[in-house]
C-alpha positions in Angstrom: 136.9 140.4 67.3 133.6 141.9 66.0 130.5 142.2 68.2 128.7 139.7 65.9 131.4 137.0 66.5 131.4 137.5 70.3 127.6 137.3 70.5 127.4 134.1 68.5 128.6 131.7 71.3 126.2 133.4 73.8 123.3 133.0 71.3 124.2 129.3 70.9 124.3 128.9 74.7 120.9 130.5 75.0 119.4 128.4 72.3 120.8 125.2 74.0 119.3 126.4 77.3 115.9 127.1 75.8 116.0 123.7 74.0 116.8 121.9 77.2 114.0 123.6 79.0 111.6 122.8 76.2 112.7 119.2 76.3 112.1 118.9 80.0 108.7 120.6 79.7 107.7 118.2 77.0 108.9 115.2 79.1 106.9 116.5 82.1 103.8 116.9 80.0 104.1 113.4 78.5 104.6 111.9 82.0 101.7 113.8 83.5 99.3 113.1 80.6 98.3 109.5 81.7 97.5 110.8 85.2 95.5 113.7 83.8 93.5 111.4 81.5 92.8 109.0 84.4 91.4 111.9 86.4 89.3 113.0 83.4 87.9 109.5 82.8 86.9 109.3 86.4 84.3 112.0 85.7 82.8 110.1 82.7 80.6 107.1 82.2 81.7 104.0 80.3 79.6 105.2 77.3 81.4 108.5 76.9 84.8 107.0 77.7 84.7 104.9 74.5 83.5 107.6 72.2 85.7 108.8 69.4 87.5 111.1 69.8 88.2 110.2 73.4 87.2 112.8 76.0 89.9 115.2 77.4 87.7 117.5 79.4 85.8 116.8 82.7 82.2 115.6 82.7 79.5 115.5 85.3 79.5 111.7 86.2 81.9 112.0 89.1 79.4 111.6 92.0 77.6 108.8 90.1 80.9 106.9 89.8 81.7 107.5 93.5 78.3 106.0 94.6 78.6 103.1 92.2 82.1 102.3 93.6 80.7 102.3 97.1 78.0 99.8 96.0 80.7 97.5 94.6 83.4 97.6 97.3 83.7 98.8 100.9 86.1 101.5 99.8 86.6 103.4 103.0 87.2 100.2 104.9 89.7 99.1 102.3 91.3 102.5 102.4 91.7 102.2 106.2 93.3 98.7 105.8 95.8 100.1 103.3 96.6 103.1 105.5 97.2 101.0 108.6 99.4 98.5 106.8 101.4 101.2 105.0 101.9 103.5 108.0 102.8 100.7 110.4 105.2 99.1 107.9 106.8 102.5 107.3 107.2 103.4 111.0 108.6 99.9 111.9 110.9 99.9 109.0 112.3 103.3 109.8 112.8 102.3 113.5 114.4 98.9 113.0 116.4 99.9 109.9 117.9 102.9 111.6 118.8 100.9 114.7 120.3 98.1 112.6 122.2 100.6 110.3 123.4 102.5 113.4 124.8 99.3 114.9 126.6 98.2 111.7 128.0 101.7 111.2 129.0 102.7 114.7 129.8 99.6 116.7 132.7 97.1 116.2 131.8 93.6 117.3 133.0 90.1 116.3 131.6 89.0 113.0 130.1 92.4 112.1 131.4 92.4 108.5 130.4 88.8 107.9 127.0 89.4 109.3 126.5 92.5 107.2 127.6 90.6 104.0 125.2 87.8 104.9 122.4 90.3 105.2 123.3 91.8 101.8 123.3 88.3 100.3 119.6 88.0 101.2 118.9 90.9 98.9 120.1 88.7 96.0 117.4 86.0 96.6 114.5 86.4 94.1 111.3 87.3 96.0 109.4 84.5 94.2 111.8 81.9 95.8 110.7 83.3 99.2 106.9 83.1 98.6 106.3 79.4 99.5 108.2 79.4 102.9 106.7 82.8 103.7 103.2 81.6 103.0 103.8 78.4 105.0 105.0 80.4 108.0 102.0 82.8 107.8 99.6 79.9 107.5 101.0 78.0 110.5 100.9 81.1 112.6 97.2 81.4 111.8 97.6 84.9 110.3 95.6 84.3 107.1 93.1 87.0 106.5 94.8 89.3 109.0 96.7 92.5 108.3 99.6 91.5 110.6 100.5 88.9 107.9 101.7 91.9 105.8 102.9 94.2 108.6 105.2 91.9 110.7 107.2 90.3 107.8 107.6 93.8 106.3 108.7 95.5 109.5 112.4 95.5 108.5 114.3 95.0 105.3 117.9 94.3 104.3 117.8 97.2 102.0 116.6 99.6 104.7 119.4 98.6 107.0 121.9 98.9 104.2 120.5 102.4 103.3 120.7 103.7 106.9 124.1 102.2 107.5 125.6 104.0 104.4 124.0 107.3 105.4 125.1 107.1 109.1 128.6 106.1 108.1 128.9 109.2 105.9 127.1 111.8 108.0 127.4 110.9 111.7 130.9 111.5 113.2 132.1 109.2 115.9 133.3 112.2 117.9 129.7 113.3 118.4 128.9 110.0 120.1 132.0 110.1 122.2 131.0 113.6 123.4 127.6 112.3 124.3 129.0 109.4 126.3 131.3 111.7 128.2 128.2 113.7 129.2 126.8 110.5 130.6 124.2 109.7 128.0 123.0 106.1 127.7 123.4 104.3 124.3 119.6 104.5 123.6 119.6 108.1 124.6 122.4 108.8 122.2 120.6 107.0 119.4 117.2 108.6 119.9 118.2 112.1 121.0 121.6 112.7 119.2 121.6 110.4 116.1 118.0 110.3 115.0 117.6 114.1 114.4 120.5 113.9 112.0 118.8 111.2 109.9 115.9 113.3 108.6 116.9 113.1 104.8 117.5 109.3 105.0 114.2 108.8 106.9 112.4 110.8 104.2 113.7 108.8 101.3 113.4 105.4 102.9 109.9 106.3 104.3 108.6 107.3 100.9 109.9 104.2 99.2 108.5 101.9 102.0 105.1 103.6 102.0 104.8 103.5 98.2 105.9 99.9 98.1 103.4 98.9 100.8 100.5 101.0 99.4 100.9 99.6 95.9 101.6 96.0 97.0 99.2 93.6 95.3 101.0 90.2 95.2 101.4 89.4 98.9 97.9 90.6 99.9 96.5 88.5 97.1 98.0 85.4 98.8 96.8 85.9 102.3 93.7 88.2 102.2 90.4 86.7 101.0 87.7 88.4 103.1 86.3 91.6 101.8 86.6 93.4 105.1 90.4 92.9 105.3 91.3 93.7 101.6 93.7 96.5 100.8 92.8 99.0 98.1 94.9 97.5 95.2 93.4 94.1 95.9 89.8 95.6 96.1 90.2 97.3 92.8 89.9 94.1 90.9 86.3 93.9 91.9 85.7 97.1 90.0 86.6 95.5 86.7 83.2 93.7 86.5 82.4 90.7 84.4 85.5 89.8 82.3 83.3 88.8 79.4 80.8 91.7 79.4 83.1 94.3 80.7 82.7 96.6 83.7 82.0 100.2 84.4 85.3 101.9 83.4 84.3 105.2 84.8 84.0 103.6 88.3 87.3 101.8 87.7 89.1 105.0 86.8 87.6 106.7 89.8 88.8 104.0 92.1 92.3 104.0 90.5 92.5 107.7 90.9 91.4 107.4 94.6 94.2 104.9 95.2 96.9 107.0 93.5 96.1 110.4 95.1 97.4 109.5 98.6 100.7 108.4 97.0 101.0 111.7 95.1 100.2 113.7 98.2 102.7 111.8 100.3 105.4 112.2 97.7 104.7 115.9 97.2 104.8 116.5 101.0 108.1 114.8 101.4 109.7 115.2 98.0 112.4 117.6 99.3 113.6 115.1 102.0 113.3 112.3 99.4 115.7 114.1 97.0 118.1 115.2 99.7 118.1 111.6 101.1 119.1 110.3 97.7 121.9 112.7 97.2 123.3 113.3 100.7 126.3 111.1 101.4 124.9 107.6 100.9 127.8 106.5 98.8 130.5 105.9 101.5 131.4 102.3 101.9 
């Protein structure tokens, strides 16, 4: 075999590799372009935004948009509301979902499988079907215009328990628990000091999904929050649209949208490694 013939497969392999990288880079650029353009428009006024060709470089209107946004909505109060709701929902979900998943995975009790199947069946109910009874309960409890109307019902989810149960079943050996019991550990001590440190990847993935879902939630806050001082950020952004007939200040709207999205991007970047490992580490065992 000649040198030319032997180098031909290697050349094809290199071309395929280069083509794959170029394809991924192009996909990344296309995905990032809307975020980049949103950040650019946040530095422009409405007049320059609608120029042709549209702007793709930063301008000097950033501080003006910031001050105009503060005149329209109590941004930092709304930011605090969103932060409180998202953090508390995430913390409570991780706590209760891990405890529920641990119980379903590690304990054998009468009716366990039927109860688990019933819990999974609740995931099949469309969320719109749950809206009316959810709203009636919140109203009768007197929780309208209060953040706990969002925090308490979202403190635990069937998906979270299922997620943690699958991960614990695949990654926490029963022998480890038996050894802890022989050493005299209480069941809660075993859970918090032995099992919980092993759940870091699952916590990372479920935590990011819960935080993002809570932070971006618009529908449920729209139903129960009406006062300006209790609005979350996605709900407050609607006031930046201005008059629907005359149009609003789109520079301010883009600035507010970017301010809402930046915490999500920061949280995902900070926990992306745990998120990916949580998605791929053993959460497939039945």
